[in-house]
N, CA, C and O atoms as CSV, one atom per row, in Angstrom:
chain,resi,resn,atom,element,x,y,z
A,1,UNK,N,N,7.187,5.080,3.849
A,1,UNK,CA,C,8.368,4.333,4.222
A,1,UNK,C,C,9.556,5.290,4.227
A,1,UNK,O,O,9.774,6.023,3.263
A,2,UNK,N,N,10.304,5.280,5.294
A,2,UNK,CA,C,11.489,6.126,5.402
A,2,UNK,C,C,12.684,5.416,4.779
A,2,UNK,O,O,12.622,4.236,4.436
A,3,UNK,N,N,13.771,6.166,4.644
A,3,UNK,CA,C,14.992,5.576,4.082
A,3,UNK,C,C,15.486,4.434,4.967
A,3,UNK,O,O,15.919,3.403,4.452
A,4,UNK,N,N,15.427,4.599,6.281
A,4,UNK,CA,C,15.875,3.551,7.206
A,4,UNK,C,C,15.026,2.289,7.048
A,4,UNK,O,O,15.550,1.176,7.058
A,5,UNK,N,N,13.721,2.469,6.904
A,5,UNK,CA,C,12.838,1.314,6.698
A,5,UNK,C,C,13.130,0.647,5.352
A,5,UNK,O,O,13.085,-0.577,5.237
A,6,UNK,N,N,13.427,1.456,4.345
A,6,UNK,CA,C,13.766,0.922,3.026
A,6,UNK,C,C,15.052,0.100,3.094
A,6,UNK,O,O,15.130,-0.991,2.530
A,7,UNK,N,N,16.053,0.631,3.785
A,7,UNK,CA,C,17.320,-0.091,3.947
A,7,UNK,C,C,17.079,-1.411,4.677
A,7,UNK,O,O,17.672,-2.427,4.315
A,8,UNK,N,N,16.229,-1.416,5.686
A,8,UNK,CA,C,15.913,-2.649,6.422
A,8,UNK,C,C,15.257,-3.676,5.502
A,8,UNK,O,O,15.556,-4.867,5.593
A,9,UNK,N,N,14.363,-3.223,4.613
A,9,UNK,CA,C,13.709,-4.146,3.661
A,9,UNK,C,C,14.720,-4.720,2.674
A,9,UNK,O,O,14.668,-5.905,2.346
A,10,UNK,N,N,15.644,-3.874,2.199
A,10,UNK,CA,C,16.674,-4.350,1.272
A,10,UNK,C,C,17.558,-5.373,1.977
A,10,UNK,O,O,17.921,-6.392,1.389
A,11,UNK,N,N,17.905,-5.106,3.233
A,11,UNK,CA,C,18.705,-6.045,4.026
A,11,UNK,C,C,17.995,-7.389,4.137
A,11,UNK,O,O,18.607,-8.444,3.969
A,12,UNK,N,N,16.708,-7.338,4.421
A,12,UNK,CA,C,15.902,-8.542,4.580
A,12,UNK,C,C,15.802,-9.328,3.269
A,12,UNK,O,O,15.929,-10.553,3.273
A,13,UNK,N,N,15.580,-8.644,2.163
A,13,UNK,CA,C,15.383,-9.315,0.873
A,13,UNK,C,C,16.681,-9.865,0.282
A,13,UNK,O,O,16.663,-10.886,-0.407
A,14,UNK,N,N,17.811,-9.195,0.545
A,14,UNK,CA,C,19.070,-9.629,-0.054
A,14,UNK,C,C,19.897,-10.518,0.868
A,14,UNK,O,O,20.793,-11.228,0.410
A,15,UNK,N,N,19.604,-10.482,2.150
A,15,UNK,CA,C,20.389,-11.260,3.094
A,15,UNK,C,C,21.757,-10.650,3.364
A,15,UNK,O,O,22.622,-11.297,3.955
A,16,UNK,N,N,21.957,-9.412,2.936
A,16,UNK,CA,C,23.233,-8.737,3.166
A,16,UNK,C,C,23.197,-8.034,4.525
A,16,UNK,O,O,22.186,-8.050,5.227
A,17,UNK,N,N,24.318,-7.424,4.870
A,17,UNK,CA,C,24.359,-6.684,6.130
A,17,UNK,C,C,23.653,-5.339,5.936
A,17,UNK,O,O,23.464,-4.872,4.813
A,18,UNK,N,N,23.277,-4.741,7.043
A,18,UNK,CA,C,22.612,-3.442,6.986
A,18,UNK,C,C,23.547,-2.391,6.394
A,18,UNK,O,O,23.111,-1.524,5.637
A,19,UNK,N,N,24.826,-2.469,6.739
A,19,UNK,CA,C,25.805,-1.511,6.219
A,19,UNK,C,C,25.937,-1.628,4.703
A,19,UNK,O,O,25.997,-0.616,4.004
A,20,UNK,N,N,25.982,-2.862,4.193
A,20,UNK,CA,C,26.087,-3.064,2.748
A,20,UNK,C,C,24.821,-2.594,2.033
A,20,UNK,O,O,24.899,-2.001,0.957
A,21,UNK,N,N,23.668,-2.854,2.620
A,21,UNK,CA,C,22.409,-2.417,2.019
A,21,UNK,C,C,22.332,-0.898,1.992
A,21,UNK,O,O,21.867,-0.312,1.015
A,22,UNK,N,N,22.785,-0.264,3.059
A,22,UNK,CA,C,22.766,1.203,3.097
A,22,UNK,C,C,23.719,1.787,2.058
A,22,UNK,O,O,23.398,2.795,1.429
A,23,UNK,N,N,24.879,1.173,1.869
A,23,UNK,CA,C,25.817,1.620,0.832
A,23,UNK,C,C,25.172,1.498,-0.548
A,23,UNK,O,O,25.312,2.393,-1.382
A,24,UNK,N,N,24.471,0.399,-0.788
A,24,UNK,CA,C,23.828,0.187,-2.081
A,24,UNK,C,C,22.720,1.208,-2.324
A,24,UNK,O,O,22.611,1.760,-3.419
A,25,UNK,N,N,21.910,1.458,-1.319
A,25,UNK,CA,C,20.821,2.437,-1.444
A,25,UNK,C,C,21.400,3.835,-1.671
A,25,UNK,O,O,20.911,4.570,-2.529
A,26,UNK,N,N,22.424,4.204,-0.921
A,26,UNK,CA,C,23.057,5.511,-1.086
A,26,UNK,C,C,23.688,5.645,-2.473
A,26,UNK,O,O,23.608,6.706,-3.092
A,27,UNK,N,N,24.313,4.572,-2.960
A,27,UNK,CA,C,24.924,4.594,-4.287
A,27,UNK,C,C,23.854,4.781,-5.359
A,27,UNK,O,O,24.054,5.531,-6.315
A,28,UNK,N,N,22.725,4.105,-5.202
A,28,UNK,CA,C,21.615,4.245,-6.147
A,28,UNK,C,C,21.115,5.688,-6.171
A,28,UNK,O,O,20.960,6.276,-7.241
A,29,UNK,N,N,20.863,6.255,-4.999
A,29,UNK,CA,C,20.349,7.618,-4.919
A,29,UNK,C,C,21.344,8.634,-5.492
A,29,UNK,O,O,20.948,9.562,-6.197
A,30,UNK,N,N,22.620,8.457,-5.192
A,30,UNK,CA,C,23.641,9.369,-5.714
A,30,UNK,C,C,23.751,9.266,-7.224
A,30,UNK,O,O,23.918,10.278,-7.905
A,31,UNK,N,N,23.659,8.050,-7.757
A,31,UNK,CA,C,23.761,7.846,-9.198
A,31,UNK,C,C,22.594,8.491,-9.926
A,31,UNK,O,O,22.790,9.142,-10.952
A,32,UNK,N,N,21.385,8.320,-9.411
A,32,UNK,CA,C,20.212,8.945,-10.026
A,32,UNK,C,C,20.330,10.465,-9.931
A,32,UNK,O,O,20.055,11.167,-10.904
A,33,UNK,N,N,20.734,10.978,-8.777
A,33,UNK,CA,C,20.887,12.419,-8.591
A,33,UNK,C,C,21.925,12.986,-9.548
A,33,UNK,O,O,21.690,14.024,-10.166
A,34,UNK,N,N,23.070,12.321,-9.680
A,34,UNK,CA,C,24.125,12.799,-10.583
A,34,UNK,C,C,23.651,12.803,-12.034
A,34,UNK,O,O,23.965,13.726,-12.786
A,35,UNK,N,N,22.904,11.783,-12.432
A,35,UNK,CA,C,22.391,11.720,-13.800
A,35,UNK,C,C,21.404,12.856,-14.056
A,35,UNK,O,O,21.436,13.479,-15.117
A,36,UNK,N,N,20.531,13.127,-13.094
A,36,UNK,CA,C,19.558,14.205,-13.263
A,36,UNK,C,C,20.249,15.571,-13.282
A,36,UNK,O,O,19.828,16.465,-14.016
A,37,UNK,N,N,21.308,15.740,-12.479
A,37,UNK,CA,C,22.068,16.990,-12.500
A,37,UNK,C,C,22.659,17.237,-13.884
A,37,UNK,O,O,22.770,18.381,-14.327
A,38,UNK,N,N,23.040,16.140,-14.570
A,38,UNK,CA,C,23.621,16.239,-15.909
A,38,UNK,C,C,22.533,16.251,-16.983
A,38,UNK,O,O,22.833,16.116,-18.170
A,39,UNK,N,N,21.278,16.413,-16.576
A,39,UNK,CA,C,20.111,16.444,-17.480
A,39,UNK,C,C,19.936,15.149,-18.264
A,39,UNK,O,O,19.414,15.163,-19.379
A,40,UNK,N,N,20.369,14.034,-17.689
A,40,UNK,CA,C,20.178,12.731,-18.310
A,40,UNK,C,C,18.880,12.121,-17.801
A,40,UNK,O,O,18.452,12.392,-16.679
A,41,UNK,N,N,18.261,11.298,-18.634
A,41,UNK,CA,C,17.050,10.585,-18.243
A,41,UNK,C,C,17.466,9.209,-17.723
A,41,UNK,O,O,18.309,8.546,-18.327
A,42,UNK,N,N,16.884,8.784,-16.617
A,42,UNK,CA,C,17.178,7.479,-16.021
A,42,UNK,C,C,15.935,6.613,-16.193
A,42,UNK,O,O,14.859,6.961,-15.706
A,43,UNK,N,N,16.084,5.475,-16.893
A,43,UNK,CA,C,14.933,4.633,-17.212
A,43,UNK,C,C,15.120,3.230,-16.640
A,43,UNK,O,O,16.147,2.589,-16.863
A,44,UNK,N,N,14.121,2.766,-15.905
A,44,UNK,CA,C,14.062,1.389,-15.423
A,44,UNK,C,C,12.829,0.772,-16.077
A,44,UNK,O,O,11.706,0.988,-15.622
A,45,UNK,N,N,13.039,0.011,-17.135
A,45,UNK,CA,C,11.937,-0.556,-17.896
A,45,UNK,C,C,11.015,-1.357,-16.985
A,45,UNK,O,O,11.461,-2.211,-16.220
A,46,UNK,N,N,9.727,-1.067,-17.082
A,46,UNK,CA,C,8.734,-1.742,-16.259
A,46,UNK,C,C,8.503,-1.074,-14.915
A,46,UNK,O,O,7.465,-1.286,-14.288
A,47,UNK,N,N,9.449,-0.276,-14.467
A,47,UNK,CA,C,9.301,0.419,-13.186
A,47,UNK,C,C,8.941,1.879,-13.395
A,47,UNK,O,O,7.924,2.355,-12.890
A,48,UNK,N,N,9.782,2.593,-14.147
A,48,UNK,CA,C,9.502,3.997,-14.407
A,48,UNK,C,C,10.737,4.742,-14.846
A,48,UNK,O,O,11.799,4.150,-15.036
A,49,UNK,N,N,10.595,6.044,-15.005
A,49,UNK,CA,C,11.718,6.858,-15.443
A,49,UNK,C,C,11.782,8.164,-14.657
A,49,UNK,O,O,10.765,8.717,-14.238
A,50,UNK,N,N,13.005,8.630,-14.476
A,50,UNK,CA,C,13.277,9.911,-13.831
A,50,UNK,C,C,13.826,10.834,-14.900
A,50,UNK,O,O,14.662,10.424,-15.705
A,51,UNK,N,N,13.365,12.082,-14.917
A,51,UNK,CA,C,13.914,13.057,-15.846
A,51,UNK,C,C,13.761,14.452,-15.275
A,51,UNK,O,O,13.047,14.663,-14.295
A,52,UNK,N,N,14.444,15.403,-15.900
A,52,UNK,CA,C,14.381,16.795,-15.472
A,52,UNK,C,C,13.472,17.541,-16.448
A,52,UNK,O,O,13.635,17.442,-17.665
A,53,UNK,N,N,12.522,18.282,-15.902
A,53,UNK,CA,C,11.658,19.111,-16.733
A,53,UNK,C,C,11.935,20.571,-16.424
A,53,UNK,O,O,12.369,20.920,-15.326
A,54,UNK,N,N,11.676,21.413,-17.409
A,54,UNK,CA,C,11.894,22.841,-17.228
A,54,UNK,C,C,10.550,23.535,-17.052
A,54,UNK,O,O,9.610,23.306,-17.813
A,55,UNK,N,N,10.480,24.371,-16.052
A,55,UNK,CA,C,9.276,25.158,-15.806
A,55,UNK,C,C,9.550,26.590,-16.254
A,55,UNK,O,O,10.545,27.196,-15.856
A,56,UNK,N,N,8.676,27.112,-17.068
A,56,UNK,CA,C,8.849,28.467,-17.592
A,56,UNK,C,C,8.611,29.500,-16.503
A,56,UNK,O,O,7.953,29.228,-15.498
A,57,UNK,N,N,9.154,30.681,-16.719
A,57,UNK,CA,C,8.905,31.797,-15.799
A,57,UNK,C,C,7.435,32.182,-15.902
A,57,UNK,O,O,6.823,32.047,-16.962
A,58,UNK,N,N,6.878,32.656,-14.808
A,58,UNK,CA,C,5.467,33.045,-14.825
A,58,UNK,C,C,5.206,34.119,-13.775
A,58,UNK,O,O,6.044,34.403,-12.920
A,59,UNK,N,N,4.035,34.694,-13.869
A,59,UNK,CA,C,3.602,35.682,-12.886
A,59,UNK,C,C,2.763,34.966,-11.833
A,59,UNK,O,O,1.911,34.143,-12.165
A,60,UNK,N,N,3.006,35.278,-10.571
A,60,UNK,CA,C,2.246,34.704,-9.472
A,60,UNK,C,C,1.660,35.811,-8.619
A,60,UNK,O,O,1.824,36.996,-8.911
A,61,UNK,N,N,0.976,35.409,-7.565
A,61,UNK,CA,C,0.353,36.395,-6.698
A,61,UNK,C,C,0.614,36.006,-5.246
A,61,UNK,O,O,0.436,34.850,-4.860
A,62,UNK,N,N,1.037,36.981,-4.451
A,62,UNK,CA,C,1.238,36.775,-3.024
A,62,UNK,C,C,-0.151,36.668,-2.388
A,62,UNK,O,O,-0.923,37.625,-2.450
A,63,UNK,N,N,-0.487,35.518,-1.775
A,63,UNK,CA,C,-1.830,35.356,-1.237
A,63,UNK,C,C,-2.174,36.284,-0.069
A,63,UNK,O,O,-3.350,36.551,0.178
A,64,UNK,N,N,-1.173,36.773,0.646
A,64,UNK,CA,C,-1.448,37.654,1.784
A,64,UNK,C,C,-1.713,39.100,1.355
A,64,UNK,O,O,-2.593,39.773,1.893
A,65,UNK,N,N,-0.935,39.557,0.378
A,65,UNK,CA,C,-1.061,40.958,-0.014
A,65,UNK,C,C,-1.757,41.154,-1.352
A,65,UNK,O,O,-2.218,42.254,-1.656
A,66,UNK,N,N,-1.838,40.088,-2.163
A,66,UNK,CA,C,-2.428,40.201,-3.491
A,66,UNK,C,C,-1.465,40.791,-4.501
A,66,UNK,O,O,-1.816,40.977,-5.666
A,67,UNK,N,N,-0.251,41.084,-4.061
A,67,UNK,CA,C,0.760,41.683,-4.926
A,67,UNK,C,C,1.212,40.680,-5.993
A,67,UNK,O,O,1.424,39.505,-5.691
A,68,UNK,N,N,1.358,41.141,-7.234
A,68,UNK,CA,C,1.851,40.298,-8.318
A,68,UNK,C,C,3.364,40.165,-8.183
A,68,UNK,O,O,4.069,41.154,-7.979
A,69,UNK,N,N,3.857,38.926,-8.298
A,69,UNK,CA,C,5.290,38.677,-8.195
A,69,UNK,C,C,5.748,37.881,-9.409
A,69,UNK,O,O,4.951,37.196,-10.049
A,70,UNK,N,N,7.022,37.975,-9.718
A,70,UNK,CA,C,7.604,37.218,-10.834
A,70,UNK,C,C,8.213,35.933,-10.279
A,70,UNK,O,O,9.014,35.971,-9.345
A,71,UNK,N,N,7.833,34.810,-10.853
A,71,UNK,CA,C,8.402,33.517,-10.473
A,71,UNK,C,C,9.344,33.108,-11.598
A,71,UNK,O,O,8.910,32.946,-12.738
A,72,UNK,N,N,10.634,32.939,-11.290
A,72,UNK,CA,C,11.623,32.671,-12.326
A,72,UNK,C,C,11.541,31.233,-12.838
A,72,UNK,O,O,10.988,30.355,-12.176
A,73,UNK,N,N,12.097,31.012,-14.020
A,73,UNK,CA,C,12.144,29.683,-14.620
A,73,UNK,C,C,13.016,28.778,-13.758
A,73,UNK,O,O,13.969,29.239,-13.129
A,74,UNK,N,N,12.688,27.497,-13.731
A,74,UNK,CA,C,13.438,26.551,-12.912
A,74,UNK,C,C,13.392,25.161,-13.530
A,74,UNK,O,O,12.599,24.896,-14.433
A,75,UNK,N,N,14.240,24.293,-13.039
A,75,UNK,CA,C,14.240,22.887,-13.445
A,75,UNK,C,C,13.725,22.075,-12.265
A,75,UNK,O,O,13.982,22.411,-11.109
A,76,UNK,N,N,12.991,20.995,-12.566
A,76,UNK,CA,C,12.441,20.163,-11.496
A,76,UNK,C,C,12.528,18.691,-11.895
A,76,UNK,O,O,12.305,18.351,-13.057
A,77,UNK,N,N,12.852,17.814,-10.938
A,77,UNK,CA,C,12.865,16.390,-11.246
A,77,UNK,C,C,11.442,15.867,-11.375
A,77,UNK,O,O,10.520,16.364,-10.729
A,78,UNK,N,N,11.279,14.851,-12.224
A,78,UNK,CA,C,9.952,14.281,-12.466
A,78,UNK,C,C,10.091,12.768,-12.557
A,78,UNK,O,O,11.046,12.263,-13.147
A,79,UNK,N,N,9.145,12.049,-11.976
A,79,UNK,CA,C,9.109,10.594,-12.074
A,79,UNK,C,C,7.841,10.190,-12.799
A,79,UNK,O,O,6.754,10.676,-12.485
A,80,UNK,N,N,7.982,9.308,-13.761
A,80,UNK,CA,C,6.824,8.780,-14.478
A,80,UNK,C,C,6.819,7.268,-14.288
A,80,UNK,O,O,7.764,6.582,-14.677
A,81,UNK,N,N,5.752,6.757,-13.688
A,81,UNK,CA,C,5.652,5.322,-13.411
A,81,UNK,C,C,5.501,4.537,-14.703
A,81,UNK,O,O,4.815,4.975,-15.626
A,82,UNK,N,N,6.141,3.375,-14.766
A,82,UNK,CA,C,6.037,2.479,-15.908
A,82,UNK,C,C,4.844,1.559,-15.773
A,82,UNK,O,O,4.201,1.501,-14.725
A,83,UNK,N,N,4.555,0.841,-16.846
A,83,UNK,CA,C,3.385,-0.045,-16.887
A,83,UNK,C,C,3.433,-1.120,-15.801
A,83,UNK,O,O,2.421,-1.395,-15.156
A,84,UNK,N,N,4.597,-1.725,-15.598
A,84,UNK,CA,C,4.724,-2.772,-14.590
A,84,UNK,C,C,4.395,-2.275,-13.190
A,84,UNK,O,O,3.717,-2.965,-12.429
A,85,UNK,N,N,4.866,-1.096,-12.849
A,85,UNK,CA,C,4.600,-0.508,-11.534
A,85,UNK,C,C,3.116,-0.145,-11.411
A,85,UNK,O,O,2.488,-0.405,-10.385
A,86,UNK,N,N,2.568,0.455,-12.463
A,86,UNK,CA,C,1.157,0.815,-12.443
A,86,UNK,C,C,0.269,-0.416,-12.259
A,86,UNK,O,O,-0.687,-0.390,-11.483
A,87,UNK,N,N,0.592,-1.489,-12.975
A,87,UNK,CA,C,-0.201,-2.719,-12.861
A,87,UNK,C,C,-0.064,-3.342,-11.477
A,87,UNK,O,O,-1.036,-3.875,-10.943
A,88,UNK,N,N,1.135,-3.283,-10.886
A,88,UNK,CA,C,1.358,-3.874,-9.564
A,88,UNK,C,C,0.578,-3.121,-8.492
A,88,UNK,O,O,0.063,-3.730,-7.555
A,89,UNK,N,N,0.490,-1.803,-8.627
A,89,UNK,CA,C,-0.201,-0.990,-7.641
A,89,UNK,C,C,-1.719,-1.123,-7.783
A,89,UNK,O,O,-2.452,-1.136,-6.794
A,90,UNK,N,N,-2.166,-1.220,-9.018
A,90,UNK,CA,C,-3.612,-1.316,-9.275
A,90,UNK,C,C,-4.068,-2.671,-8.846
A,90,UNK,O,O,-5.251,-2.990,-8.964
């Protein structure tokens, strides 16, 4: 499902205008992004949680040349599904 399709579903379910639904979806995405940038955990009980995890630096290998390369440490967003979401999908 694309963002446009998601906005259309929100419009359909809420009975609001497409513009209002798009504002709400954009506000949600910006709020989650801002919280993750600040290293905050975002939790929706029953749905899931978003958090930032840290990946340690490691040695990798270039598959074309076989040369060993250094991969620097980084932060990555992570989503963990909650029980309610898992049960709904199963």
